[in-house]
C-alpha positions in Angstrom: 0.0 0.0 0.0 3.0 2.4 0.4 3.0 2.9 -3.4 -0.5 4.5 -3.1 0.0 8.2 -2.7 -2.3 10.1 -0.3 -4.2 13.0 -1.9 -2.2 16.2 -1.8 -5.3 18.4 -1.6 -5.9 20.0 1.8 -9.3 21.3 2.9 -9.0 25.1 3.4 -10.5 24.9 6.9 -7.8 22.6 8.3 -6.1 24.0 11.4 -2.6 25.4 10.9 0.2 25.7 13.4 2.5 28.6 13.9 4.7 27.3 11.1 1.8 27.5 8.7 1.4 23.7 8.3 -1.6 21.5 8.8 -1.5 18.1 10.5 -1.6 16.5 7.1 1.7 18.1 6.2 3.3 15.7 8.8 1.7 12.5 7.5 3.5 9.9 5.5 2.6 7.0 3.2 -0.2 4.5 3.9 0.8 2.0 6.5 1.3 -1.7 5.6 1.3 -2.8 9.2 -1.4 -5.1 10.6 -4.7 -3.3 11.3 -4.8 -2.3 15.0 -1.0 -2.4 15.3 0.3 -0.2 18.2 3.1 1.1 16.0 0.5 3.0 13.9 -0.7 4.7 17.1 2.9 5.7 17.8 3.2 7.2 14.3 0.0 9.1 14.8 1.4 10.5 18.1 4.7 11.5 16.4 2.6 13.4 13.7 0.6 15.1 16.4 3.7 16.1 18.4 5.5 17.5 15.4 2.4 19.5 14.5 2.0 20.9 18.0 5.7 22.0 18.4 5.5 23.8 15.0 8.3 21.7 13.5 9.4 22.5 10.0 9.2 19.1 8.3 12.5 19.6 6.4 14.4 20.0 9.7 13.6 16.5 10.9 16.0 13.6 10.1 14.5 10.2 10.8 16.4 7.0 11.0 15.5 3.3 11.6 16.9 -0.2 11.4 15.1 -3.4 10.5 11.7 -4.7 11.8 8.1 -3.8 11.9 9.0 -0.7 14.0 11.6 0.3 11.5 9.0 0.5 8.7 7.1 3.2 10.5 9.3 6.3 9.6 7.7 5.9 6.1 4.4 6.6 7.7 5.1 10.1 9.1 6.6 13.4 8.0 7.3 12.5 4.4 9.2 15.8 3.6 11.8 14.9 6.3 15.2 13.5 5.7 15.3 9.7 6.2 17.6 6.8 6.2 16.8 3.1 6.8 19.9 1.4 8.1 20.7 -2.3 8.4 19.6 -4.4 11.4 20.8 -2.9 14.7 23.0 -0.3 13.1 20.7 2.7 13.2 22.4 4.5 16.2 25.8 4.7 14.5 24.4 6.0 11.2 22.4 8.6 13.1 25.5 9.6 15.1 27.5 10.2 12.0 24.7 12.3 10.4 24.4 14.2 13.7 28.1 15.1 13.8 28.0 16.3 10.2 24.7 18.3 10.4 23.9 19.4 13.9 21.2 21.9 12.9 18.7 19.1 12.2 16.4 17.4 14.7 17.2 13.7 14.9 14.6 11.0 15.5 15.5 7.3 15.6 12.8 4.7 15.6 13.7 1.1 16.5 12.2 -2.0 18.0 13.0 -4.3 20.9 14.7 -6.7 18.6 16.6 -4.0 16.7 17.8 -2.3 19.9 17.9 -5.0 22.6 19.4 -7.9 20.6 21.6 -7.3 17.5 21.8 -3.6 18.2 22.3 -3.6 21.9 25.9 -2.5 21.7 25.0 0.3 19.3 22.2 1.5 21.6 24.5 1.5 24.6 27.3 3.5 23.0 24.9 6.1 21.4 23.4 6.7 24.8 26.6 6.9 26.8 28.1 9.3 24.2 25.2 11.7 24.6 24.1 11.9 21.0 21.5 14.7 20.6 18.5 12.6 19.5 15.1 11.3 20.3 15.3 7.5 20.3 11.9 5.7 20.3 11.8 2.0 21.0 8.5 0.5 19.8 8.5 -2.4 22.2 6.2 -5.4 21.5 8.3 -8.2 23.1 8.2 -10.4 20.0 9.9 -10.6 16.6 6.9 -9.6 14.5 8.5 -10.0 11.1 9.6 -13.6 11.8 6.4 -14.9 13.3 6.4 -14.0 17.0 9.5 -15.5 18.7 10.5 -14.1 22.1 12.6 -10.9 21.9 15.2 -9.8 24.5 12.6 -7.7 26.2 10.1 -10.6 26.8 9.4 -11.1 30.4 10.7 -14.3 32.0 7.9 -16.8 32.4 5.8 -15.2 29.6 4.3 -17.6 27.1 4.2 -17.6 23.3 1.0 -18.2 21.3 1.8 -21.9 21.2 2.5 -22.2 24.9 6.3 -22.1 24.9 7.6 -20.4 28.1 10.4 -17.8 28.0 13.2 -18.9 30.3 15.5 -15.8 29.9 15.5 -12.7 32.0 14.4 -9.5 30.1 16.5 -6.5 29.2 15.0 -3.3 30.5 16.0 -0.6 28.1 14.7 2.2 30.4 16.9 1.0 33.3 19.8 0.6 30.9 19.4 4.1 29.5 19.3 5.5 33.1 22.5 3.7 34.0 24.3 4.8 30.8 23.5 8.5 31.4 20.6 9.3 29.1 19.3 12.8 30.0 15.6 12.3 29.1 14.0 8.9 29.8 10.4 8.0 29.5 8.1 5.0 29.0 4.5 5.0 27.6 1.9 2.8 26.0 0.9 3.2 22.4 -2.7 3.4 23.3 -2.3 6.3 25.7 -2.0 9.3 23.3 -2.7 11.8 26.0 0.6 10.7 27.7 2.6 9.8 24.7 2.3 13.0 22.6 3.7 15.3 25.4 6.5 12.8 26.0 7.5 13.0 22.3 7.2 16.8 22.2 9.5 17.0 25.2 12.0 14.5 23.7 12.1 16.4 20.4 12.8 19.6 22.2 15.4 18.2 24.6 19.1 18.8 24.1 20.9 15.4 24.7 19.9 11.8 24.5 16.1 11.2 24.9 15.0 7.6 25.2 11.3 6.6 25.0 10.3 3.0 25.5 6.8 2.6 24.2 4.9 -0.6 24.8 3.2 -1.4 21.5 1.2 -4.7 21.4 1.5 -7.0 18.4 -1.9 -8.0 17.1 -0.8 -10.6 14.6 0.0 -13.6 16.8 -3.1 -14.4 18.8 -4.4 -17.2 16.5 -4.1 -20.4 18.4 -4.3 -24.2 18.1 -8.0 -25.2 18.0 -9.2 -22.2 16.1 -10.7 -22.9 12.7 -9.8 -19.3 11.7 -6.0 -19.7 12.4 -3.5 -19.6 9.7 -2.3 -23.2 10.4 -5.8 -24.6 10.3 -6.6 -22.9 6.9 -3.3 -24.1 5.4 -3.9 -27.7 6.5 -7.4 -27.8 5.0 -6.8 -25.8 1.9 -5.2 -26.7 -1.4 -4.1 -23.3 -2.7 -2.3 -22.5 -5.9 -0.2 -20.0 -4.0 0.5 -19.0 -0.4 -0.9 -15.7 1.0 -1.4 -14.5 4.6 -4.3 -12.4 5.7 -4.1 -10.7 9.1 -7.6 -10.2 10.5 -8.3 -6.7 11.7 -8.0 -5.8 15.4 -9.4 -2.8 17.1 -6.6 -0.4 18.5 -6.1 -0.8 22.2 -6.4 2.5 24.1 -6.0 3.4 27.8 -6.8 6.6 29.7 -6.0 6.8 33.4 -4.9 9.3 36.0 -1.5 10.0 37.5 -0.7 7.4 40.2 -3.4 5.1 39.0 -2.8 1.4 38.2 -4.5 0.3 34.9 -4.8 -3.3 33.7 -5.1 -3.4 29.9 -6.2 -6.7 28.3 -4.4 -7.5 25.1 -5.8 -9.2 22.0 -4.3 -12.6 23.1 -5.9 -12.3 26.5 -2.8 -11.3 28.4 -2.8 -8.4 30.8 -0.5 -5.4 30.9 -0.4 -3.7 34.4 0.5 -0.1 33.8 1.1 2.5 36.5 1.3 6.2 35.7 3.7 8.2 37.7 2.3 10.3 40.6 2.1 14.1 40.1 4.7 14.7 42.9 7.2 12.3 41.4 10.7 13.8 41.2 11.9 13.2 37.6 15.3 14.9 38.1 16.7 12.2 40.5 18.4 9.5 38.4 19.1 7.2 41.3 15.6 7.5 42.8 14.2 6.7 39.3 16.3 3.5 39.1 15.1 2.4 42.6 11.5 3.2 41.9 11.5 1.3 38.6 13.1 -1.8 40.2 10.6 -1.7 43.1 7.6 -1.5 40.7 9.0 -4.2 38.4 9.3 -6.6 41.3 5.6 -5.9 42.0 4.7 -6.8 38.3 3.9 -3.2 37.3 5.2 -1.2 34.3 5.7 2.4 35.2 4.9 5.0 32.5 5.6 8.7 32.2 8.6 10.9 32.2 11.0 8.9 34.5 14.0 11.2 34.4 15.1 14.5 32.8 18.3 16.6 33.2 17.3 20.2 32.5 20.9 21.2 32.0 22.0 18.4 29.8 24.9 18.6 27.4 25.5 16.5 24.2 28.2 14.9 22.1 28.9 18.2 20.3 29.7 19.9 23.6 32.1 17.0 24.4 33.9 17.2 21.0 33.8 21.0 20.8 32.5 20.9 17.2 31.5 24.0 15.2 28.0 25.4 15.5 26.9 24.8 12.0 26.7 21.9 9.5 30.0 20.8 8.2 28.9 21.2 4.6 28.4 24.9 5.2 32.1 25.6 6.1 34.2 27.5 3.7 37.8 26.9 2.7 39.0 29.6 4.9 37.5 27.8 7.9 38.6 24.3 6.8 42.2 25.0 5.7 44.5 25.9 8.6 47.0 28.7 8.2 50.8 28.0 8.0 51.2 29.2 11.6 48.3 27.1 12.9 49.7 24.1 11.0 53.2 24.6 12.5 51.7 24.9 16.0 49.8 21.6 15.5 53.0 19.8 14.2 55.1 21.2 17.0 52.7 19.6 19.5 53.7 16.2 18.2 57.5 16.6 18.3 
């Protein structure tokens, strides 16, 4: 469906932001993800956030790796710069672009497989270096493109659709980001737009590394043994001339709950997510308290959502490297070529 272009005509009554753009100016191509996928809800939240902060679309640079999540940058802000990297390598590609052109706003979209498995090392080093970016992990706990195997963020003891139990401890990317020095850390749920949109707006406006772990349920893998509507049953009882999959539509899962409240959200496969939104008096500037609070709530089986930590005086990789304050391709010869006296001074320092 991505080959089908959306109509370019805009109704004259559409609301415009301070930059003169309508919400439609931040949309992308038609999604090819499963109907009801949480990733599409995240894309919609990104569109809304960009509209509300009056972002010029051409100033956004969006990056991704491989996976269902990494398809989503095609579904928002079409006029933006974009690069789809190989599996797990998005952070280093984004870092290189950021060093070369610091005047853009960088958004990396990844998944739990792309970031917590093959790309874990890349994730860690990008965070600890303080790359100025918003890094959104669309976390569904499975490998959606390869039929729902456990991912590195799957909870120990959780069961696959066929009953297999996960024996491995999960990687918590939020805890990891806090330990590695990320200066803006949040967690949300794809169905809670009221919480997610402000978190994305804050992340895009933040100087430093902003990590958002967004729980995004996979709707494709709740067909089970015994169902006459399952893919396996149809294949066993059908003599087809070719093989095609059809994903039955699912209604998007939404949740609206107050600060400090615990919300149990039933997924399409019958499992329950226990979400707790941060209390209004929570101190989001205490990194060590955030780590302890997360560990305590995780032990109680709860997933904490909200802005978990922010450093209002954060620095970034450019501050550490002392880079120039413009994109490298804007530098002239006079700025790039050292004088003879400057060159002699550099050479003398090595003698």
